[in-house]
C-alpha positions as CSV (number, residue, x, y, z in Angstrom):
1,M,32.5,46.1,14.1
2,T,30.2,49.0,13.2
3,R,29.9,47.8,9.7
4,N,28.8,44.3,10.9
5,T,26.2,45.8,13.2
6,N,24.8,48.0,10.4
7,N,24.7,45.0,8.1
8,E,22.8,43.0,10.7
9,F,20.4,45.9,11.2
10,V,19.7,46.1,7.5
11,Q,19.2,42.4,7.2
12,S,16.9,42.5,10.2
13,K,14.8,45.3,8.6
14,I,14.7,43.4,5.3
15,L,13.4,40.2,7.1
16,E,11.0,42.3,9.1
17,N,9.6,43.8,5.9
18,Q,9.4,40.4,4.2
19,L,7.5,39.0,7.2
20,Y,5.1,41.9,7.1
21,E,4.5,41.2,3.4
22,V,3.8,37.5,4.1
23,L,1.4,38.3,6.9
24,L,-0.3,40.9,4.9
25,Y,-0.7,38.5,2.0
26,K,-2.1,35.8,4.4
27,K,-4.5,38.3,5.8
28,M,-5.7,39.2,2.3
29,E,-6.2,35.5,1.6
30,V,-8.3,35.1,4.8
31,L,-10.4,38.1,3.9
32,A,-11.0,36.7,0.4
33,I,-12.1,33.4,1.9
34,Q,-14.4,35.1,4.4
35,E,-16.0,37.1,1.5
36,R,-16.6,34.0,-0.5
37,I,-18.2,32.3,2.5
38,A,-20.4,35.4,3.1
39,E,-21.4,35.4,-0.6
40,R,-22.4,31.8,-0.4
41,K,-24.4,32.3,2.7
42,L,-26.1,35.4,1.1
43,G,-26.8,33.3,-2.0
44,I,-28.5,30.7,0.1
45,N,-30.5,33.3,1.9
46,D,-31.4,35.0,-1.4
47,N,-32.6,31.7,-2.8
48,A,-34.7,31.0,0.3
49,I,-36.2,34.5,0.1
50,Q,-37.0,34.1,-3.6
51,T,-38.6,30.7,-3.0
52,A,-40.7,32.1,-0.2
53,L,-41.8,35.0,-2.5
54,N,-42.7,32.5,-5.3
55,Q,-44.7,30.4,-2.9
56,S,-46.5,33.5,-1.6
57,K,-47.4,34.5,-5.2
58,K,-48.6,31.0,-5.9
59,A,-50.8,31.1,-2.8
60,E,-52.2,34.5,-3.9
61,I,-53.0,33.2,-7.3
62,L,-54.6,30.1,-5.8
63,D,-56.6,32.2,-3.4
64,Y,-57.8,34.5,-6.3
65,S,-58.7,31.4,-8.4
66,L,-60.8,30.0,-5.5
67,D,-62.6,33.3,-5.0
68,Y,-63.3,33.5,-8.7
69,T,-64.6,29.9,-8.8
70,K,-66.8,30.6,-5.8
71,K,-68.3,33.6,-7.6
72,I,-69.0,31.6,-10.7
73,L,-70.6,28.8,-8.8
74,W,-72.7,31.3,-6.8
75,M,-73.9,32.8,-10.1
76,Y,-75.1,29.4,-11.3
77,Q,-77.0,28.5,-8.2
């Protein structure tokens, strides 16, 4: 009887360890998916920020060009 109880205990521990490994693996999968989603969101935000910076630079260049044009026109009045 004791031998059977010990065998069941060992099997129970083995199953418990296997279940823990499966749950740990699933948790790692979930974390990897969350990281990929975060990277995609970050990528979108980075692109939006870069686009905004590019637009700002274009606006500065245009503003400078207009100022330069005004100065030239003023000189020839």
